[in-house]
VOVOMAR-930363 format. One record per residue: residue number from 1; residue in one letter; x, y, z of N, C-alpha, C in turn. Coordinates in nm, 2 decimals. Atoms other than C-alpha are relative to their C-alpha. Example, Ala and Ser with C-alpha at 12.3 -4.5 7.8 and 13.67 -1.06 7.14 Angstrom:
2
   seq   type       nx       ny       nz      cax      cay      caz       cx       cy       cz
     1      a     0.09    -0.12     0.00     1.23    -0.45     0.78     0.09     0.12     0.00
     2      s    -0.09    -0.11     0.00     1.37    -0.11     0.71    -0.08     0.11     0.08
***
This chain:
302
   seq   type       nx       ny       nz      cax      cay      caz       cx       cy       cz
     1      m    -0.02    -0.12     0.02    -0.28    -6.35     2.58     0.07     0.05    -0.09
     2      g    -0.09    -0.06     0.07    -0.15    -6.09     2.35     0.13     0.03     0.06
     3      n    -0.05    -0.01    -0.05     0.07    -5.88     2.48     0.01     0.05     0.11
     4      s     0.07    -0.04    -0.17     0.07    -5.92     2.89     0.03     0.09     0.01
     5      k    -0.03    -0.17    -0.03     0.25    -5.54     2.90    -0.12     0.07     0.02
     6      k     0.13    -0.07     0.00    -0.08    -5.43     2.82    -0.08     0.04     0.10
     7      t     0.11     0.02    -0.13    -0.27    -5.33     3.14    -0.13     0.12     0.00
     8      l     0.09    -0.13    -0.05    -0.60    -5.17     3.20    -0.06     0.01     0.13
     9      i     0.02    -0.03    -0.16    -0.64    -5.02     3.53    -0.15     0.08    -0.01
    10      t     0.19    -0.03    -0.02    -1.05    -4.99     3.58    -0.06     0.06     0.14
    11      i     0.04    -0.05    -0.14    -1.19    -4.78     3.86    -0.14     0.02     0.05
    12      v     0.09     0.03    -0.01    -1.51    -4.89     3.95    -0.05     0.05     0.18
    13      g     0.04    -0.03    -0.10    -1.73    -4.79     4.27    -0.12     0.06    -0.03
    14      p     0.10    -0.11     0.02    -2.07    -4.60     4.34     0.01     0.09     0.02
    15      t    -0.01    -0.17     0.02    -2.15    -4.28     4.24     0.04     0.11     0.09
    16      a    -0.04    -0.11    -0.12    -2.00    -3.99     4.44     0.12    -0.01     0.07
    17      i    -0.11     0.02    -0.07    -1.74    -4.17     4.56     0.17     0.07     0.01
    18      g    -0.11    -0.05     0.00    -1.46    -4.01     4.42     0.10    -0.06    -0.13
    19      k    -0.06     0.05     0.06    -1.38    -4.20     4.11     0.05     0.07    -0.06
    20      t    -0.11    -0.07     0.11    -1.26    -3.92     3.85     0.08     0.06     0.08
    21      s    -0.11    -0.06    -0.07    -1.05    -3.76     4.13     0.13    -0.11    -0.04
    22      l    -0.08     0.12     0.00    -0.87    -4.10     4.14     0.04    -0.01    -0.16
    23      s    -0.01     0.02     0.11    -0.88    -4.16     3.79     0.12     0.09    -0.05
    24      i    -0.08    -0.15    -0.02    -0.68    -3.84     3.71     0.08     0.01     0.01
    25      l    -0.11     0.04    -0.08    -0.41    -3.91     3.97     0.04    -0.09    -0.03
    26      i    -0.14     0.15     0.04    -0.30    -4.26     3.85     0.00     0.03    -0.15
    27      a    -0.02    -0.02     0.14    -0.37    -4.17     3.50     0.15     0.12    -0.01
    28      s    -0.07    -0.11     0.01    -0.14    -3.85     3.53     0.16    -0.09     0.07
    29      y    -0.07     0.08    -0.02     0.06    -4.07     3.74     0.09    -0.07    -0.13
    30      f     0.01     0.07     0.14     0.12    -4.32     3.45    -0.01     0.04    -0.10
    31      k     0.01    -0.09     0.17     0.12    -4.02     3.19    -0.06    -0.11    -0.12
    32      t     0.08     0.05     0.12    -0.17    -4.19     3.00    -0.11     0.06    -0.03
    33      e     0.12    -0.09     0.02    -0.52    -4.13     2.90    -0.13    -0.10     0.07
    34      i     0.13     0.06    -0.11    -0.88    -4.23     3.06    -0.08    -0.02    -0.11
    35      i     0.10    -0.01     0.03    -1.16    -4.38     2.93    -0.14     0.01     0.04
    36      s     0.13     0.00    -0.08    -1.49    -4.34     3.01    -0.16    -0.06     0.03
    37      c     0.09     0.12     0.04    -1.72    -4.59     3.07    -0.17     0.03     0.10
    38      d     0.09    -0.04    -0.09    -2.01    -4.41     3.25    -0.15     0.03    -0.10
    39      s     0.05    -0.02     0.12    -2.27    -4.45     2.99    -0.16     0.10     0.02
    40      r     0.06    -0.08     0.01    -2.47    -4.14     3.08     0.10     0.16    -0.04
    41      q    -0.10    -0.12     0.00    -2.13    -3.89     3.05    -0.01    -0.02    -0.13
    42      f    -0.07    -0.04     0.12    -2.12    -3.96     2.71    -0.11     0.10    -0.13
    43      y     0.10    -0.10     0.05    -2.41    -3.72     2.60     0.02     0.14     0.01
    44      k    -0.05    -0.15    -0.02    -2.32    -3.37     2.54    -0.11     0.11     0.04
    45      e     0.08    -0.11    -0.05    -2.65    -3.25     2.63    -0.02     0.00     0.17
    46      m     0.05     0.00    -0.12    -2.63    -3.36     2.98     0.16     0.01     0.10
    47      t    -0.19    -0.03    -0.14    -2.29    -3.21     3.25    -0.09     0.03     0.09
    48      i     0.00    -0.04    -0.17    -2.41    -3.09     3.53    -0.10    -0.14     0.08
    49      g     0.11     0.13    -0.11    -2.68    -3.39     3.63     0.14    -0.17    -0.01
    50      t    -0.07     0.15     0.06    -2.42    -3.66     3.49     0.12     0.02     0.07
    51      a    -0.11     0.02    -0.07    -2.12    -3.55     3.70     0.12     0.04    -0.10
    52      v    -0.11     0.01     0.09    -1.90    -3.51     3.41     0.13     0.12     0.03
    53      p    -0.13    -0.06    -0.08    -1.51    -3.41     3.52    -0.03     0.16    -0.04
    54      e    -0.03    -0.15    -0.03    -1.46    -3.02     3.55     0.07    -0.05    -0.17
    55      k    -0.06    -0.05     0.13    -1.29    -2.84     3.23     0.15    -0.05     0.08
    56      e    -0.11     0.04    -0.07    -1.01    -2.86     3.46     0.07    -0.12    -0.02
    57      e    -0.03     0.14    -0.06    -0.99    -3.20     3.54     0.02    -0.09    -0.17
    58      l    -0.01     0.02     0.11    -1.02    -3.26     3.16     0.08     0.02    -0.09
    59      a    -0.15    -0.04     0.11    -0.73    -3.07     3.05     0.10    -0.09     0.03
    60      e    -0.10     0.05    -0.03    -0.50    -3.24     3.28    -0.03    -0.14    -0.06
    61      v    -0.04     0.15     0.08    -0.53    -3.60     3.12    -0.13     0.00    -0.12
    62      p     0.09     0.05     0.14    -0.69    -3.70     2.74    -0.17    -0.07     0.06
    63      h     0.13     0.10    -0.04    -1.06    -3.83     2.82    -0.06    -0.05    -0.11
    64      h     0.10     0.00     0.12    -1.27    -4.01     2.56    -0.11    -0.08     0.05
    65      f     0.15     0.07     0.01    -1.63    -4.11     2.52    -0.06     0.10     0.14
    66      i     0.04    -0.13    -0.08    -1.71    -3.80     2.76    -0.05     0.09    -0.13
    67      q     0.07    -0.11     0.04    -1.98    -3.59     2.61     0.03    -0.03    -0.20
    68      n    -0.02    -0.01     0.15    -1.94    -3.73     2.23    -0.10    -0.07    -0.05
    69      r     0.11     0.01     0.04    -2.27    -3.82     2.17    -0.17     0.05     0.00
    70      s     0.11    -0.09    -0.07    -2.62    -3.67     2.18    -0.08    -0.08     0.06
    71      v     0.10     0.08    -0.08    -2.92    -3.79     2.34    -0.10    -0.06    -0.09
    72      f     0.09     0.03     0.15    -3.06    -3.82     1.99     0.02    -0.13    -0.08
    73      e    -0.08     0.11     0.07    -2.85    -4.08     1.90    -0.03    -0.12     0.06
    74      d     0.06     0.14    -0.07    -2.94    -4.43     1.97     0.19    -0.09     0.04
    75      y    -0.12     0.07    -0.09    -2.64    -4.58     2.19     0.00    -0.11     0.05
    76      n     0.01     0.10    -0.12    -2.59    -4.89     2.36     0.11    -0.07     0.02
    77      v    -0.10     0.07     0.00    -2.37    -5.13     2.53     0.07    -0.07    -0.12
    78      g    -0.06     0.08     0.08    -2.28    -5.35     2.25     0.06     0.08    -0.11
    79      a    -0.04    -0.07     0.08    -2.18    -5.04     2.02     0.12     0.07     0.06
    80      f    -0.07    -0.05    -0.09    -2.03    -4.91     2.32     0.17    -0.08    -0.01
    81      e    -0.06     0.07     0.00    -1.83    -5.22     2.36     0.11    -0.02    -0.14
    82      r    -0.08    -0.03     0.11    -1.70    -5.19     1.99     0.09     0.11    -0.01
    83      d    -0.08    -0.18     0.05    -1.60    -4.83     1.98     0.17     0.02     0.09
    84      a    -0.10     0.01    -0.09    -1.40    -4.90     2.30     0.13    -0.07     0.01
    85      l    -0.12     0.08     0.02    -1.18    -5.17     2.20     0.06     0.09    -0.12
    86      n    -0.09    -0.06     0.15    -1.11    -4.97     1.86     0.10     0.10     0.08
    87      v    -0.10    -0.05    -0.08    -0.98    -4.75     2.11     0.12     0.02     0.11
    88      l    -0.14     0.05    -0.09    -0.79    -4.92     2.33     0.10    -0.05    -0.07
    89      d    -0.06     0.04     0.06    -0.63    -5.06     2.05     0.10     0.10    -0.07
    90      t    -0.06    -0.12     0.05    -0.51    -4.72     1.93     0.09     0.06     0.12
    91      l    -0.06    -0.03    -0.13    -0.40    -4.61     2.31     0.07    -0.08     0.01
    92      f    -0.10     0.11    -0.04    -0.22    -4.93     2.37     0.13    -0.02    -0.10
    93      k    -0.06    -0.02     0.04    -0.02    -4.85     2.10     0.11     0.12     0.01
    94      k    -0.08    -0.15    -0.06     0.14    -4.51     2.25     0.00    -0.04     0.16
    95      h    -0.03     0.03    -0.13     0.08    -4.65     2.62    -0.02    -0.12     0.05
    96      n     0.00     0.14    -0.03     0.14    -4.98     2.82    -0.11     0.01     0.10
    97      i     0.12    -0.02    -0.11    -0.11    -4.85     3.08    -0.14     0.08    -0.06
    98      v     0.09    -0.10     0.06    -0.46    -4.69     2.97    -0.11    -0.04     0.16
    99      v     0.10     0.04    -0.11    -0.75    -4.63     3.31    -0.11     0.01    -0.08
   100      m     0.16     0.02     0.03    -1.12    -4.70     3.25    -0.02     0.07     0.15
   101      v     0.02    -0.04    -0.12    -1.32    -4.54     3.49    -0.17    -0.02    -0.03
   102      g     0.14    -0.02     0.00    -1.70    -4.54     3.55    -0.08    -0.11     0.12
   103      g     0.04     0.07    -0.13    -1.98    -4.69     3.78    -0.15    -0.08    -0.10
   104      s     0.09     0.09     0.06    -2.20    -4.85     3.47     0.09    -0.12    -0.02
   105      g    -0.09     0.17    -0.01    -2.13    -5.22     3.55    -0.02    -0.08    -0.12
   106      l     0.03     0.05     0.11    -2.27    -5.33     3.24     0.10    -0.01    -0.11
   107      y    -0.09    -0.10     0.08    -2.02    -5.11     3.06     0.13    -0.06    -0.03
   108      v    -0.12     0.03    -0.02    -1.74    -5.22     3.24    -0.01    -0.07    -0.07
   109      k     0.01     0.14     0.03    -1.81    -5.58     3.20     0.01    -0.01    -0.19
   110      a    -0.05     0.00     0.13    -1.83    -5.52     2.81     0.11     0.02    -0.04
   111      v    -0.11    -0.04     0.04    -1.50    -5.39     2.76     0.08    -0.11     0.06
   112      i    -0.10     0.08    -0.06    -1.31    -5.60     3.00    -0.02    -0.18    -0.04
   113      e     0.02     0.15     0.01    -1.48    -5.94     2.95    -0.08    -0.01    -0.17
   114      g     0.10     0.04     0.14    -1.73    -5.89     2.60    -0.14    -0.05     0.07
   115      l     0.10     0.07    -0.07    -2.07    -6.00     2.65    -0.06    -0.11    -0.12
   116      d     0.01     0.09     0.08    -2.23    -6.30     2.49    -0.11     0.08    -0.12
   117      d     0.10    -0.05     0.17    -2.40    -6.24     2.11    -0.06    -0.08    -0.01
   118      f     0.15     0.04     0.00    -2.77    -6.39     2.17    -0.04     0.02    -0.13
   119      p     0.12    -0.05     0.12    -2.98    -6.38     1.84    -0.14    -0.03     0.05
   120      k     0.14    -0.06    -0.03    -3.33    -6.24     1.85    -0.08    -0.14    -0.05
   121      i     0.04     0.13    -0.04    -3.55    -6.53     1.92    -0.19     0.06    -0.03
   122      d     0.20    -0.05     0.00    -3.98    -6.49     1.82    -0.02    -0.03     0.12
   123      s     0.06    -0.03    -0.13    -4.12    -6.38     2.13    -0.12    -0.11     0.06
   124      t     0.14     0.06    -0.02    -4.41    -6.62     2.10     0.06    -0.20     0.05
   125      i    -0.07     0.12    -0.04    -4.15    -6.93     2.19    -0.01     0.04     0.17
   126      r     0.00    -0.01    -0.15    -4.12    -6.77     2.56    -0.11     0.04     0.07
   127      l     0.15     0.01    -0.07    -4.49    -6.72     2.61    -0.06    -0.12     0.02
   128      e     0.01     0.11    -0.05    -4.52    -7.08     2.58     0.04    -0.03     0.06
   129      l    -0.02     0.07    -0.09    -4.29    -7.17     2.78    -0.02     0.09     0.15
   130      n     0.02    -0.06    -0.11    -4.40    -6.92     3.02    -0.13    -0.05     0.03
   131      n     0.15     0.07     0.01    -4.77    -7.11     2.98     0.04    -0.12     0.08
   132      i    -0.05     0.12    -0.05    -4.58    -7.41     3.08     0.05     0.02     0.15
   133      y    -0.04    -0.05    -0.18    -4.41    -7.29     3.42    -0.15     0.04     0.05
   134      k     0.14    -0.05    -0.10    -4.77    -7.12     3.51    -0.07    -0.11     0.00
   135      n     0.10     0.12     0.01    -4.97    -7.48     3.45     0.09    -0.09     0.05
   136      e    -0.05     0.11    -0.05    -4.71    -7.69     3.52     0.09    -0.04     0.04
   137      g    -0.10     0.01    -0.09    -4.44    -7.57     3.71     0.16    -0.02    -0.07
   138      i    -0.13     0.00     0.06    -4.08    -7.59     3.66     0.04    -0.13    -0.07
   139      i    -0.07     0.13    -0.01    -4.01    -7.95     3.63     0.00    -0.07    -0.15
   140      p    -0.05     0.01     0.18    -4.09    -8.02     3.25     0.08     0.04    -0.09
   141      l    -0.11    -0.15     0.06    -3.89    -7.67     3.16     0.10    -0.11     0.04
   142      q    -0.12     0.01    -0.01    -3.61    -7.87     3.34     0.05    -0.10    -0.07
   143      q    -0.03     0.12     0.11    -3.64    -8.22     3.18     0.02     0.05    -0.19
   144      q    -0.06    -0.03     0.13    -3.66    -8.04     2.83     0.13     0.02     0.02
   145      l    -0.16    -0.06     0.02    -3.37    -7.82     2.87     0.08    -0.12     0.05
   146      k    -0.11     0.12     0.00    -3.15    -8.18     2.98     0.00    -0.07    -0.08
   147      k     0.00     0.07     0.16    -3.26    -8.29     2.68     0.08     0.06    -0.14
   148      l    -0.06    -0.10     0.10    -3.14    -8.02     2.50     0.11     0.05    -0.04
   149      d    -0.13    -0.05    -0.05    -2.85    -7.89     2.65     0.06    -0.08     0.13
   150      i    -0.03     0.09    -0.13    -2.73    -8.11     2.91     0.11     0.14     0.04
   151      e    -0.15    -0.05    -0.09    -2.38    -7.88     2.96    -0.09     0.12     0.05
   152      t     0.05    -0.17    -0.12    -2.61    -7.55     3.05    -0.08    -0.07     0.12
   153      y     0.06     0.08    -0.13    -2.83    -7.81     3.25     0.05     0.00     0.10
   154      n    -0.12     0.03    -0.10    -2.54    -7.88     3.45     0.04     0.13     0.09
   155      t    -0.08    -0.12    -0.09    -2.44    -7.54     3.50    -0.08     0.11     0.08
   156      i     0.04    -0.09    -0.03    -2.71    -7.30     3.54    -0.08    -0.06     0.16
   157      s     0.04     0.06    -0.13    -2.92    -7.29     3.89    -0.14     0.00    -0.07
   158      l     0.07     0.03     0.03    -3.20    -7.47     3.81    -0.17     0.03     0.04
   159      d     0.14    -0.04    -0.11    -3.49    -7.34     4.04     0.01     0.11    -0.04
   160      n     0.00    -0.11     0.01    -3.46    -7.01     3.89    -0.06     0.00    -0.14
   161      p     0.06     0.04     0.14    -3.72    -7.01     3.59     0.05     0.06    -0.05
   162      q    -0.05    -0.12     0.11    -3.63    -6.67     3.45     0.13    -0.12    -0.11
   163      r    -0.09     0.05     0.03    -3.26    -6.85     3.40    -0.08    -0.16    -0.11
   164      v     0.06     0.14     0.06    -3.43    -7.20     3.24    -0.05     0.06    -0.12
   165      i     0.06    -0.01     0.11    -3.69    -7.06     3.04     0.13     0.12    -0.12
   166      r    -0.08    -0.03     0.08    -3.41    -6.80     2.89     0.07    -0.09    -0.08
   167      a    -0.05     0.12     0.03    -3.22    -7.12     2.79    -0.05    -0.09    -0.09
   168      l     0.09     0.04     0.09    -3.48    -7.30     2.65    -0.06     0.08    -0.13
   169      e     0.08    -0.05     0.13    -3.64    -7.02     2.42     0.14     0.00    -0.09
   170      i    -0.11    -0.02     0.12    -3.28    -6.98     2.27     0.02    -0.17    -0.04
   171      c    -0.05     0.15     0.09    -3.21    -7.40     2.22    -0.12     0.00    -0.13
   172      i     0.15     0.00     0.06    -3.62    -7.39     2.07     0.05     0.07    -0.15
   173      g    -0.04    -0.13     0.15    -3.51    -7.05     1.86     0.06    -0.05    -0.14
   174      t    -0.09     0.03     0.12    -3.24    -7.18     1.68     0.06    -0.16    -0.01
   175      n    -0.08     0.17    -0.02    -3.17    -7.56     1.75     0.06    -0.04     0.01
   176      l    -0.14     0.06    -0.09    -2.88    -7.52     1.90    -0.02     0.00     0.13
   177      p    -0.01     0.02    -0.15    -2.79    -7.58     2.26     0.05     0.16     0.02
   178      y    -0.01    -0.15    -0.11    -2.78    -7.23     2.47     0.12     0.02    -0.01
   179      s    -0.16     0.00    -0.04    -2.42    -7.33     2.56     0.07     0.03    -0.11
   180      s    -0.10    -0.08     0.14    -2.31    -7.29     2.21    -0.01     0.14     0.00
   181      f     0.03    -0.15     0.03    -2.38    -6.91     2.24     0.07     0.01     0.08
   182      k    -0.05    -0.08    -0.03    -2.20    -6.85     2.51     0.11     0.03     0.01
   183      g    -0.13    -0.03     0.06    -1.87    -6.68     2.46     0.01     0.05    -0.11
   184      k    -0.01    -0.04     0.13    -1.95    -6.60     2.12     0.02     0.14    -0.02
   185      g     0.00    -0.12     0.05    -1.87    -6.32     1.95     0.05     0.07     0.09
   186      k    -0.08    -0.02    -0.15    -1.64    -6.25     2.25     0.13     0.07    -0.07
   187      r    -0.10    -0.04     0.04    -1.35    -6.06     2.07     0.15    -0.06     0.16
   188      k    -0.08     0.04    -0.13    -1.00    -6.19     2.26     0.08     0.14     0.06
   189      r    -0.03    -0.12    -0.10    -0.87    -5.91     2.51     0.17    -0.01    -0.03
   190      d    -0.11    -0.03    -0.08    -0.52    -5.82     2.45     0.04     0.06     0.08
   191      f    -0.02    -0.05    -0.14    -0.45    -5.69     2.78    -0.06    -0.02     0.11
   192      v     0.03     0.10    -0.13    -0.45    -5.79     3.13    -0.05     0.15     0.05
   193      s     0.15    -0.05    -0.08    -0.74    -5.63     3.35     0.03    -0.01     0.15
   194      i     0.00    -0.03    -0.14    -0.69    -5.48     3.67    -0.09     0.12     0.06
   195      i     0.11    -0.08    -0.02    -1.01    -5.35     3.86     0.00     0.07     0.16
   196      v     0.02    -0.04    -0.16    -1.01    -5.12     4.18    -0.15     0.07     0.03
   197      g     0.14    -0.04    -0.02    -1.30    -5.08     4.34     0.02     0.12     0.11
   198      l     0.00    -0.12    -0.16    -1.38    -4.75     4.59    -0.14    -0.07     0.08
   199      n     0.13    -0.03    -0.06    -1.61    -4.81     4.90     0.04     0.05     0.13
   200      g     0.02    -0.11    -0.09    -1.67    -4.66     5.18    -0.13    -0.01     0.10
   201      d     0.09    -0.04    -0.12    -1.86    -4.57     5.53    -0.19    -0.01    -0.09
   202      r     0.12    -0.05     0.04    -2.22    -4.64     5.41    -0.06     0.15    -0.01
   203      q     0.00    -0.15    -0.02    -2.30    -4.28     5.55     0.08     0.13    -0.04
   204      k    -0.11    -0.09     0.04    -1.99    -4.11     5.44    -0.09     0.01    -0.13
   205      i     0.00     0.02     0.17    -2.10    -4.24     5.08    -0.17     0.11     0.01
   206      y     0.10    -0.08    -0.04    -2.45    -4.09     5.16     0.01     0.11     0.01
   207      d    -0.01    -0.14    -0.03    -2.37    -3.78     5.27     0.06     0.06    -0.12
   208      r    -0.07    -0.06     0.16    -2.14    -3.71     4.95    -0.09    -0.01    -0.07
   209      i     0.09     0.01     0.09    -2.42    -3.83     4.76    -0.16     0.17     0.01
   210      n     0.08    -0.10    -0.03    -2.64    -3.54     4.93     0.08     0.13    -0.04
   211      y    -0.10    -0.15     0.02    -2.37    -3.28     4.92    -0.02     0.01    -0.16
   212      r    -0.09    -0.01     0.11    -2.29    -3.35     4.55    -0.15     0.06    -0.11
   213      v     0.19    -0.06     0.04    -2.74    -3.30     4.47     0.02     0.13     0.03
   214      d     0.00    -0.17    -0.05    -2.67    -2.97     4.64     0.07     0.10    -0.07
   215      l    -0.07    -0.12     0.08    -2.38    -2.85     4.44    -0.07    -0.02    -0.11
   216      m     0.07    -0.02     0.13    -2.56    -2.94     4.12    -0.11     0.05     0.01
   217      m     0.12    -0.09    -0.04    -2.86    -2.77     4.21     0.05     0.17    -0.04
   218      e    -0.09    -0.12     0.03    -2.61    -2.46     4.27     0.08     0.03    -0.16
   219      k    -0.06    -0.04     0.12    -2.42    -2.52     3.92    -0.10     0.01    -0.12
   220      g     0.07    -0.04     0.07    -2.73    -2.50     3.75    -0.06    -0.10    -0.06
   221      l     0.07     0.11     0.00    -2.92    -2.85     3.74    -0.12     0.02    -0.07
   222      l     0.10    -0.01     0.04    -3.21    -2.70     3.68    -0.04     0.08    -0.13
   223      d     0.02    -0.09     0.10    -3.20    -2.45     3.41     0.03    -0.17    -0.12
   224      e    -0.04     0.13     0.12    -3.03    -2.79     3.22    -0.09    -0.09    -0.03
   225      a     0.11     0.10     0.02    -3.31    -3.00     3.29    -0.10     0.06    -0.06
   226      k     0.07    -0.14     0.06    -3.54    -2.70     3.16     0.03    -0.02    -0.16
   227      k    -0.01    -0.01     0.16    -3.39    -2.72     2.81    -0.05    -0.13    -0.06
   228      l     0.03     0.17     0.06    -3.43    -3.13     2.80    -0.12    -0.01     0.01
   229      h     0.15     0.02    -0.04    -3.78    -3.10     2.94    -0.07    -0.06    -0.12
   230      p     0.10     0.07     0.12    -3.94    -3.16     2.59     0.01    -0.08    -0.06
   231      q    -0.01     0.14     0.02    -3.75    -3.44     2.50    -0.01    -0.12     0.11
   232      k    -0.02     0.08    -0.12    -3.82    -3.61     2.82    -0.05    -0.13     0.02
   233      s     0.02     0.15     0.01    -3.94    -3.91     2.69     0.13    -0.11    -0.04
   234      l    -0.13     0.06     0.05    -3.58    -4.01     2.51     0.03    -0.11     0.10
   235      n    -0.06     0.13    -0.07    -3.42    -4.32     2.65     0.15     0.07     0.10
   236      a    -0.15    -0.07    -0.08    -3.11    -4.14     2.75    -0.07     0.09     0.15
   237      l     0.08    -0.08    -0.09    -3.32    -3.89     2.99    -0.07    -0.09     0.11
   238      q     0.08     0.08    -0.09    -3.50    -4.18     3.19     0.18     0.01     0.08
   239      t    -0.15     0.00    -0.06    -3.18    -4.08     3.42    -0.02     0.07     0.16
   240      v     0.03    -0.09    -0.15    -3.20    -3.98     3.81     0.08     0.13    -0.03
   241      g    -0.09    -0.17     0.04    -3.12    -3.60     3.80    -0.13     0.08    -0.06
   242      y     0.01    -0.04     0.06    -3.31    -3.54     3.56    -0.20    -0.03    -0.01
   243      k     0.22     0.02    -0.05    -3.69    -3.73     3.56    -0.05     0.09     0.10
   244      e     0.05    -0.01    -0.15    -3.71    -3.64     3.90    -0.08     0.20     0.01
   245      l     0.00    -0.14     0.09    -3.70    -3.25     3.77    -0.08     0.02    -0.11
   246      f     0.15     0.04     0.07    -3.95    -3.35     3.50    -0.14     0.02     0.04
   247      l     0.17     0.04    -0.06    -4.23    -3.46     3.71    -0.02     0.16     0.08
   248      f     0.04    -0.11    -0.10    -4.17    -3.09     3.90    -0.04     0.05    -0.13
   249      f     0.05    -0.10     0.08    -4.19    -2.91     3.58    -0.16    -0.02    -0.07
   250      d     0.18     0.00     0.03    -4.50    -3.09     3.48    -0.12     0.04     0.12
   251      g     0.08    -0.03    -0.08    -4.65    -2.96     3.80    -0.02    -0.13     0.11
   252      k     0.04     0.11    -0.11    -4.64    -3.31     4.00     0.00     0.02     0.10
   253      i    -0.09     0.00    -0.13    -4.40    -3.24     4.29     0.06     0.14     0.01
   254      t    -0.07    -0.13    -0.09    -4.25    -2.94     4.47     0.12     0.02    -0.10
   255      k    -0.14    -0.01     0.01    -3.91    -2.82     4.37     0.08    -0.07     0.12
   256      e    -0.07     0.12    -0.14    -3.78    -2.97     4.72    -0.01    -0.10     0.00
   257      y     0.03     0.16     0.00    -3.92    -3.26     4.70     0.06    -0.09    -0.15
   258      a    -0.09     0.10     0.11    -3.76    -3.35     4.36     0.13     0.02     0.04
   259      v    -0.17    -0.02     0.03    -3.40    -3.24     4.47    -0.02    -0.13     0.12
   260      e     0.01     0.09    -0.08    -3.53    -3.50     4.77    -0.01    -0.14    -0.04
   261      e     0.01     0.09     0.13    -3.61    -3.76     4.51     0.12    -0.03    -0.08
   262      i    -0.08     0.04     0.09    -3.30    -3.71     4.31     0.11    -0.05     0.13
   263      k    -0.08     0.05    -0.09    -3.12    -3.78     4.64    -0.01    -0.15     0.05
   264      k     0.06     0.11    -0.03    -3.33    -4.05     4.76     0.05    -0.15    -0.13
   265      n    -0.02     0.06     0.14    -3.28    -4.21     4.40     0.13    -0.03    -0.03
   266      t    -0.15    -0.02     0.06    -2.90    -4.16     4.37     0.04    -0.08     0.13
   267      r    -0.04     0.08    -0.14    -2.84    -4.33     4.73    -0.05    -0.14    -0.07
   268      r     0.04     0.12     0.06    -3.04    -4.63     4.56     0.07    -0.08    -0.10
   269      f    -0.11     0.02     0.14    -2.86    -4.62     4.25     0.16    -0.07     0.08
   270      a    -0.14     0.03    -0.06    -2.53    -4.65     4.47    -0.01    -0.13     0.06
   271      k     0.05     0.15    -0.06    -2.66    -4.95     4.65     0.02    -0.11    -0.09
   272      r     0.01     0.06     0.16    -2.73    -5.09     4.30     0.17    -0.05    -0.04
   273      q    -0.13    -0.02     0.09    -2.38    -5.01     4.16     0.06    -0.13     0.09
   274      l    -0.10     0.04    -0.09    -2.22    -5.16     4.52    -0.04    -0.11    -0.05
   275      t     0.05     0.16     0.02    -2.45    -5.52     4.46     0.03    -0.05    -0.13
   276      w    -0.05     0.10     0.16    -2.33    -5.55     4.11     0.13    -0.02     0.04
   277      f    -0.12     0.01     0.00    -1.98    -5.49     4.18     0.08    -0.11     0.09
   278      k    -0.06     0.13    -0.10    -1.93    -5.72     4.48    -0.03    -0.14    -0.03
   279      k     0.03     0.12     0.06    -2.05    -5.99     4.27     0.17    -0.04    -0.06
   280      n    -0.12    -0.01     0.06    -1.71    -5.96     4.07     0.07     0.00     0.08
   281      t    -0.10     0.07    -0.10    -1.42    -6.16     4.29     0.13     0.06    -0.10
   282      n    -0.13    -0.04     0.06    -1.15    -5.97     4.06    -0.01     0.11     0.08
   283      i    -0.05    -0.13    -0.03    -1.19    -5.62     4.22     0.11    -0.02     0.10
   284      m    -0.02    -0.05    -0.14    -0.94    -5.51     4.45    -0.04     0.13     0.07
   285      w     0.06    -0.08    -0.04    -1.14    -5.33     4.70     0.10     0.09     0.11
   286      f    -0.03    -0.08    -0.03    -1.00    -4.98     4.86    -0.11     0.09     0.10
   287      d     0.11    -0.09    -0.04    -1.16    -4.73     5.09     0.08     0.12    -0.04
   288      f    -0.07    -0.10     0.08    -1.20    -4.43     4.93     0.11     0.14     0.07
   289      e    -0.04    -0.07    -0.07    -1.00    -4.25     5.19     0.16    -0.03     0.03
   290      t    -0.11     0.05     0.03    -0.71    -4.45     5.12     0.10     0.11    -0.05
   291      d    -0.09    -0.07     0.04    -0.41    -4.28     5.07     0.10    -0.04    -0.12
   292      l     0.00     0.05     0.16    -0.32    -4.26     4.72     0.15    -0.09    -0.05
   293      s    -0.11     0.04     0.05     0.05    -4.34     4.73     0.00    -0.12     0.06
   294      d    -0.01     0.16     0.01    -0.05    -4.70     4.86    -0.05    -0.09    -0.07
   295      l     0.12     0.14     0.19    -0.28    -4.80     4.55     0.11     0.04    -0.08
   296      i    -0.09     0.02     0.10    -0.02    -4.69     4.37     0.11    -0.11     0.01
   297      k    -0.08     0.11    -0.03     0.24    -4.88     4.53    -0.07    -0.10     0.00
   298      k     0.10     0.12     0.02    -0.01    -5.18     4.53    -0.02    -0.02    -0.17
   299      l    -0.02     0.01     0.09    -0.05    -5.13     4.19     0.14    -0.01    -0.09
   300      k    -0.09     0.02     0.07     0.27    -5.10     4.06     0.08    -0.16     0.05
   301      k    -0.06     0.11    -0.02     0.38    -5.42     4.25    -0.09    -0.13    -0.11
   302      i     0.09     0.10     0.10     0.08    -5.62     4.02     0.07     0.07    -0.14
***
């Protein structure tokens, strides 16, 4: 570790659970700034449907990566990792603690741990491996992996054909073991990471989601989506809250049905977020109704 005094406090959890307000309270308490790693709040054309913090909230604490891009730009998790680390370098010059908040699991992982840097592989290799799997089963693939990369052979779940094929295509396509790429391209992190997860009774979370969707409609989500409708094929707009309303504008479903679909798809999204975060054993979980002073006490202890 570099200077272990520098700490990144990350707040994760399902959508609509109150991450934004908690992050502002914590950042205010530690007199610091917030990095948003919500992969949809980057876009300035999407405000209501992505639950961007309110103007008052943004005024309380300096925020980074909120509406700093356009839906017309191609922006991905790799670019975000690079940009976020650069901003963190700057922020840690002024602050010992920085707060990061967001529900996009892969983006959180990118900043805290980094993503593995795998080269692009000729797609015909995967096709050939898939054919072997279809015709002869997984055993010949396992044997080939054992020959080419014993380290990976000993560490991955060998009964998972996708994993075996992925490792093999890298071995074959690069003439190097798959394991030699793991952790490559990861910049050393010069900060300590604390992850706070918010969770709660599932029905309460679902009620909050339903309420939030109704609120978004009241705030003018329909108009916001209508302006974006001509660009509906853009990657950034393949997002819950917009794609359902695009179907309504296209005359495929009623408005009422679109709103119900937004609620349902947001609930599903929340479930997926929890599944992703639950896999991370480093997260300290709190009920979203926890008294904030208890939470701050625990953070100060650490």
